[in-house]
Each structure stands twice: as structure tokens, then as C-alpha cells.
ZAMAR-62164 format. One record per residue: residue in one letter; residue number from 1; x, y, z of N, C-alpha, C, CB in turn. Coordinates in pm, 1 decimal, padded with zeros to 6 digits. Glycine has a CB too. Layout:
N
  residu  num        nx        ny        nz       cax       cay       caz        cx        cy        cz       cbx       cby       cbz
       A  NUM         X         Y         Z         X         Y         Z         X         Y         Z         X         Y         Z
...
END
This chain:
48
  residu  num        nx        ny        nz       cax       cay       caz        cx        cy        cz       cbx       cby       cbz
       M    1   01679.3   06532.4   06959.9   01778.3   06436.3   07099.0   01749.5   06327.1   07093.6   01758.6   06461.0   07260.1
       Q    2   01837.1   06227.2   07143.5   01815.4   06079.1   07144.5   01772.8   06069.1   07262.2   01927.6   05985.7   07116.8
       L    3   01690.8   05941.9   07275.1   01635.9   05892.3   07375.1   01725.1   05793.8   07458.3   01523.3   05838.8   07329.7
       V    4   01747.4   05797.5   07621.1   01824.3   05721.2   07686.0   01790.8   05588.3   07670.0   01828.8   05755.2   07805.9
       S    5   01905.3   05506.0   07660.6   01868.6   05342.9   07661.8   01820.3   05300.6   07843.1   02046.0   05234.7   07601.4
       R    6   01741.3   05223.5   07852.8   01703.7   05222.5   08006.8   01782.3   05061.7   08017.7   01495.7   05236.0   08052.6
       E    7   01849.2   05017.6   07932.6   01888.7   04890.9   07975.1   02004.0   04868.8   08054.4   01901.7   04820.6   07876.4
       H    8   02033.8   04971.7   08095.4   02174.2   04990.0   08174.4   02143.4   05026.8   08331.7   02270.8   05123.3   08100.8
       I    9   01971.3   05043.3   08361.7   01954.0   05125.8   08455.2   01832.3   05038.1   08511.1   01935.2   05280.8   08410.8
       E   10   01826.2   05024.7   08643.2   01727.9   04945.0   08703.9   01662.3   05023.3   08856.1   01806.0   04793.3   08731.4
       I   11   01563.3   04975.5   08881.1   01496.2   05038.7   09003.6   01460.6   04955.7   09091.7   01385.7   05110.4   08979.9
       S   12   01496.5   04926.2   09179.9   01432.6   04838.1   09293.0   01430.9   04888.4   09418.7   01494.9   04715.3   09308.8
       S   13   01295.1   04847.5   09491.4   01268.1   04904.2   09631.1   01366.1   04868.3   09742.2   01133.9   04858.6   09677.1
       D   14   01441.5   04746.8   09704.0   01537.9   04684.9   09798.6   01681.7   04750.9   09768.6   01540.5   04517.9   09779.5
       V   15   01691.4   04806.0   09688.1   01808.1   04873.5   09646.4   01857.4   05045.3   09663.4   01799.4   04842.4   09516.0
       R   16   01910.0   05101.3   09744.2   01906.3   05256.9   09764.4   01794.9   05304.0   09768.2   01966.4   05332.9   09673.8
       S   17   01690.2   05233.1   09838.6   01580.4   05305.8   09871.6   01472.5   05356.0   09750.0   01637.5   05418.4   09942.5
       G   18   01500.1   05257.3   09634.9   01417.8   05262.4   09514.7   01506.9   05390.8   09434.5   01235.2   05296.7   09554.1
       K   19   01624.6   05431.5   09452.1   01686.0   05516.8   09376.3   01719.7   05424.3   09225.9   01818.3   05576.3   09464.3
       P   20   01726.5   05524.9   09077.0   01760.0   05434.7   08995.1   01928.9   05411.8   09009.1   01706.0   05479.1   08856.7
       C   21   01957.2   05275.0   08950.8   02105.1   05228.9   08989.3   02165.2   05189.4   08867.6   02115.0   05105.8   09094.8
       I   22   02283.5   05189.6   08854.6   02347.5   05111.3   08734.1   02323.9   04983.7   08779.9   02507.2   05136.3   08699.3
       V   23   02269.0   04900.9   08664.0   02233.9   04737.3   08669.5   02338.2   04672.5   08704.1   02188.5   04669.0   08541.2
       N   24   02293.8   04588.9   08842.3   02402.8   04480.9   08873.9   02506.0   04550.8   08950.2   02469.7   04411.1   08741.1
       T   25   02494.8   04671.9   09010.3   02559.3   04744.4   09103.1   02484.5   04825.2   09256.2   02615.3   04839.7   09011.1
       R   26   02528.6   04886.9   09314.3   02444.6   04974.7   09395.0   02490.9   05095.8   09363.1   02445.0   04952.9   09541.0
       I   27   02555.7   05127.7   09230.9   02583.9   05290.5   09235.5   02446.0   05354.9   09188.5   02720.8   05344.1   09122.3
       A   28   02414.7   05459.3   09213.5   02297.1   05554.0   09215.3   02340.9   05621.4   09072.3   02286.2   05669.0   09364.1
       V   29   02230.8   05632.5   09014.3   02245.5   05723.2   08875.9   02280.0   05882.0   08914.2   02086.7   05720.0   08781.2
       E   30   02209.3   05896.9   09064.7   02255.7   06028.8   09085.5   02368.8   06047.3   09105.0   02208.2   06085.3   09168.7
       N   31   02455.0   05962.0   09162.1   02579.7   05966.6   09217.9   02693.6   05997.3   09103.0   02602.0   05832.2   09292.4
       V   32   02637.8   05924.0   08992.2   02720.5   05952.2   08859.5   02709.1   06064.8   08814.2   02693.9   05876.7   08752.4
       A   33   02588.2   06132.9   08801.2   02566.4   06286.6   08754.3   02599.9   06368.8   08830.0   02445.5   06328.9   08727.2
       V   34   02643.8   06376.8   08962.3   02700.0   06463.8   09064.3   02852.2   06464.2   09037.0   02663.8   06413.5   09214.0
       M   35   02894.4   06352.3   09055.6   03022.4   06331.7   09004.7   03085.7   06435.3   08882.3   03015.5   06191.6   08957.1
       Y   36   02996.7   06375.7   08768.0   03055.5   06472.0   08649.5   02983.6   06607.0   08679.2   03017.8   06414.2   08479.6
       L   37   02898.9   06671.2   08767.0   02869.3   06806.4   08754.9   03012.4   06860.7   08831.9   02710.5   06850.6   08828.4
       K   38   03045.2   06790.2   08942.9   03168.5   06823.2   09008.9   03318.0   06846.5   08922.3   03183.3   06709.5   09105.1
       L   39   03287.7   06776.6   08820.3   03394.9   06786.0   08707.8   03414.8   06897.3   08617.8   03377.1   06688.0   08624.2
       G   40   03309.6   06978.4   08621.5   03285.2   07064.1   08530.1   03190.7   07042.4   08401.5   03398.2   07092.4   08497.3
       Y   41   03132.3   06925.3   08420.4   03046.7   06922.8   08297.9   02906.1   07021.1   08289.3   03004.0   06772.3   08284.1
       S   42   02833.3   07020.0   08169.3   02732.5   07061.0   08197.5   02607.4   06946.3   08186.5   02726.7   07173.3   08122.1
       L   43   02489.6   06978.7   08225.2   02394.2   06892.9   08240.3   02345.5   06850.4   08095.3   02290.0   06952.0   08328.1
       L   44   02362.3   06894.7   07982.2   02371.7   06880.6   07841.1   02500.4   06793.5   07798.5   02375.6   07023.1   07778.3
       E   45   02637.1   06812.3   07854.2   02741.6   06722.9   07818.6   02669.9   06609.4   07882.5   02896.6   06757.5   07870.4
       I   46   02646.7   06583.1   08030.7   02620.5   06462.2   08117.7   02490.7   06405.7   08029.2   02584.8   06503.3   08297.9
       S   47   02408.0   06456.3   07972.7   02294.1   06355.8   07887.1   02309.0   06286.8   07785.3   02196.0   06411.1   07839.0
       W   48   02437.7   06330.1   07708.5   02471.1   06288.8   07588.2   02532.9   06153.2   07604.1   02555.5   06385.1   07522.7
END
């Protein structure tokens, strides 16, 4: 399995209570994952 690049994810205690977010946005990685789960994607599909 390929490792995930972290260049697009940042964690700052000042933004979204320290949740991992997409760089230069306030969009939490959690929100993106939940959106794809609701669309019917599996966790494996999301992780690729």
C-alpha cells in the first residue's frame, strides 16, 4: 500500500480545534471522508 503524502494536509491548533485540514482551507479531512462514505465509497476506495 502506498503512503499518503502529507503535503496537502496541515494541523493547526488555531483552525478547527486542531483537526487535520486541507492546506490553506478550513475543510477538515474528516468532512471529506464522511462525504465519500455517504456517497457509497468504501474506506479502501477513499484511502487510495
